[in-house]
C-alpha positions as CSV (number, residue, x, y, z in Angstrom):
1,M,-68.1,22.7,19.4
2,E,-70.6,20.5,17.8
3,N,-68.2,19.7,15.0
4,T,-65.6,18.3,17.4
5,P,-66.7,14.7,17.2
6,A,-66.5,14.9,13.4
7,L,-63.0,16.5,13.5
8,T,-61.5,13.8,15.7
9,P,-61.5,11.1,13.0
10,L,-60.3,13.6,10.4
11,L,-57.4,14.8,12.6
12,T,-56.6,11.2,13.4
13,A,-56.5,10.3,9.7
14,V,-54.4,13.4,8.9
15,A,-51.9,12.5,11.8
16,A,-51.7,8.9,10.5
17,V,-51.0,10.1,6.9
18,A,-48.4,12.5,8.3
19,G,-46.8,9.7,10.3
20,V,-46.7,7.4,7.2
21,V,-45.2,10.2,5.1
22,A,-42.6,11.1,7.8
23,K,-41.7,7.4,8.2
24,S,-41.4,7.0,4.4
25,L,-39.2,10.1,4.1
26,W,-37.0,8.9,7.0
27,D,-36.6,5.5,5.3
28,L,-35.7,7.2,2.0
29,Y,-33.1,9.3,3.8
30,W,-31.5,6.3,5.5
31,K,-31.6,4.2,2.3
32,R,-29.9,7.0,0.4
33,W,-27.3,7.3,3.3
34,E,-26.7,3.6,3.2
35,T,-26.3,3.6,-0.5
36,L,-23.7,6.4,-0.3
37,A,-21.9,4.7,2.5
38,D,-21.8,1.4,0.5
39,A,-20.5,3.3,-2.6
40,S,-17.9,5.0,-0.5
41,R,-16.8,1.7,1.1
42,K,-16.6,0.0,-2.3
43,T,-14.5,2.9,-3.7
44,R,-12.2,2.7,-0.7
45,L,-11.9,-1.1,-1.1
46,E,-11.0,-0.8,-4.7
47,F,-8.4,1.9,-4.0
48,L,-6.8,-0.2,-1.2
49,E,-6.8,-3.2,-3.4
50,R,-5.0,-1.2,-6.1
51,Q,-2.5,0.1,-3.5
52,L,-1.8,-3.5,-2.4
53,S,-1.7,-5.2,-5.8
54,S,0.2,-2.5,-7.7
55,F,2.5,-1.1,-5.1
56,Y,2.9,-2.6,-1.7
57,W,2.8,-6.3,-2.3
58,P,5.1,-6.3,-5.4
59,I,7.7,-4.0,-3.7
60,Y,7.6,-6.0,-0.5
61,L,8.1,-9.3,-2.4
62,Y,11.0,-7.9,-4.4
63,L,12.6,-6.6,-1.2
64,Q,12.1,-10.0,0.4
65,K,13.8,-11.7,-2.5
66,N,16.6,-9.1,-2.2
67,N,16.9,-9.7,1.5
68,V,17.1,-13.5,1.1
69,V,19.8,-13.4,-1.5
70,W,21.7,-10.7,0.4
71,D,21.6,-12.6,3.7
72,Q,22.8,-15.7,1.9
73,L,25.6,-13.8,0.3
74,V,26.7,-12.1,3.5
75,N,26.1,-15.0,5.9
76,G,26.5,-17.9,3.6
77,K,29.5,-20.1,3.8
78,A,31.5,-21.0,0.7
79,F,34.2,-23.6,0.8
80,D,36.4,-21.4,-1.4
81,D,36.6,-17.6,-0.9
82,S,37.4,-17.0,-4.6
83,I,34.2,-18.8,-5.6
84,R,32.3,-16.7,-3.0
85,R,33.8,-13.5,-4.6
86,Q,32.8,-14.7,-8.1
87,V,29.3,-15.5,-7.0
88,N,29.1,-12.1,-5.2
89,S,30.2,-10.3,-8.4
90,Q,27.8,-12.3,-10.6
91,L,24.8,-11.6,-8.2
92,H,25.6,-7.9,-8.2
93,L,25.7,-7.8,-12.0
94,T,22.6,-9.9,-12.6
95,F,20.3,-10.4,-9.7
96,F,20.6,-7.3,-7.6
97,R,20.7,-4.8,-10.5
98,Q,17.7,-6.3,-12.2
99,N,15.8,-6.6,-8.9
100,H,16.6,-3.0,-8.0
101,D,15.7,-1.7,-11.5
102,T,12.3,-3.5,-11.2
103,L,11.7,-1.8,-7.9
104,V,12.6,1.6,-9.2
105,K,10.2,1.1,-12.1
106,L,7.4,0.0,-9.7
107,I,8.0,3.1,-7.6
108,E,8.2,5.5,-10.6
109,S,5.0,4.1,-12.1
110,N,3.0,3.7,-9.0
111,I,4.1,6.2,-6.4
112,H,0.8,8.1,-6.9
113,I,-1.1,5.0,-5.9
114,A,0.8,4.7,-2.6
115,Q,0.1,8.4,-1.7
116,P,3.2,8.5,0.5
117,D,3.5,10.8,3.4
118,A,6.7,13.0,3.4
119,E,8.7,10.5,5.4
120,F,7.9,7.5,3.2
121,E,8.4,9.6,0.0
122,S,11.8,10.6,1.3
123,I,12.7,6.9,1.9
124,L,11.5,5.9,-1.6
125,L,13.5,8.7,-3.2
126,E,16.6,7.7,-1.2
127,F,16.2,4.2,-2.7
128,V,15.8,5.6,-6.2
129,R,18.9,7.8,-5.8
130,H,20.9,4.9,-4.5
131,V,19.9,2.5,-7.3
132,T,20.4,5.2,-10.0
133,L,23.9,6.0,-8.7
134,Y,24.7,2.3,-8.4
135,S,23.6,1.7,-12.0
136,A,25.6,4.7,-13.3
137,L,28.8,3.5,-11.6
138,R,28.4,0.0,-13.0
139,D,27.6,1.4,-16.5
140,L,30.9,3.3,-16.3
141,G,32.8,0.2,-15.3
142,H,33.4,1.0,-11.7
143,E,32.7,-2.4,-10.2
144,N,34.4,-1.7,-6.9
145,I,32.8,1.7,-6.1
146,D,29.5,1.8,-4.3
147,P,27.1,4.7,-3.8
148,I,28.1,5.1,-0.2
149,A,31.4,6.6,-1.5
150,F,29.2,9.5,-2.7
151,N,27.3,9.7,0.5
152,V,24.3,7.9,-1.0
153,P,24.0,4.8,1.3
154,W,21.5,2.0,1.1
155,P,18.3,3.3,2.8
156,N,18.2,1.0,5.9
157,K,14.7,2.1,6.7
158,F,13.3,1.1,3.3
159,F,12.2,-2.4,4.0
160,A,10.7,-1.6,7.4
161,A,8.8,1.4,6.0
162,V,7.3,-0.8,3.2
163,E,6.5,-3.6,5.5
164,Q,4.7,-1.3,8.0
165,R,2.6,0.4,5.3
166,L,1.8,-2.9,3.7
167,A,0.6,-4.2,7.0
168,S,-1.5,-1.2,7.8
169,T,-3.1,-1.0,4.4
170,Q,-3.8,-4.8,4.4
171,K,-5.4,-4.4,7.8
172,E,-7.7,-1.6,6.7
173,Y,-8.6,-3.6,3.5
174,E,-9.4,-6.7,5.5
175,G,-11.3,-4.7,8.1
176,L,-13.5,-3.2,5.4
177,L,-14.1,-6.7,4.1
178,G,-14.9,-7.9,7.6
179,W,-12.0,-10.3,7.6
180,T,-9.3,-10.8,10.2
181,S,-5.8,-11.9,9.2
182,G,-5.0,-13.6,12.4
183,K,-2.0,-11.4,12.9
184,K,-1.6,-9.3,16.0
């Protein structure tokens, strides 16, 4: 027992060193975890940005353009019905076909980026089928036959599905950036 007073400072020193080592190891662990979390966040941000810039925003904007022209065509007032029919025919030959072909190309080249669930993939493929049949009919000179005659109607859920996925992807992206879009 006579060595006890000499052991106390030694044990205190060993405990202090052990505490410093434990704290250092803990700090290294958390620094590594934060580094991995930051890398994971950065990777997710880059992926979401690619989804938005290469798929959702371009498709959404082409569909908006399509909707504006279609609404004007259907709801617009022309002073002469024959002029309206001519404009309708010209829009179908030039605007709608080009717009839809561009949408199909975007879908075909970037569907892997969207990583669609089964429902969204089905809607995308309905659109591709509709446009493909529409183009084939026009190429064959059938100007007055639409895909619906072959039970391939316009996919009415297409715009809403794109809009919903765009909004949720944009929200996640802004959330990871710490932004708020102001939308509810």
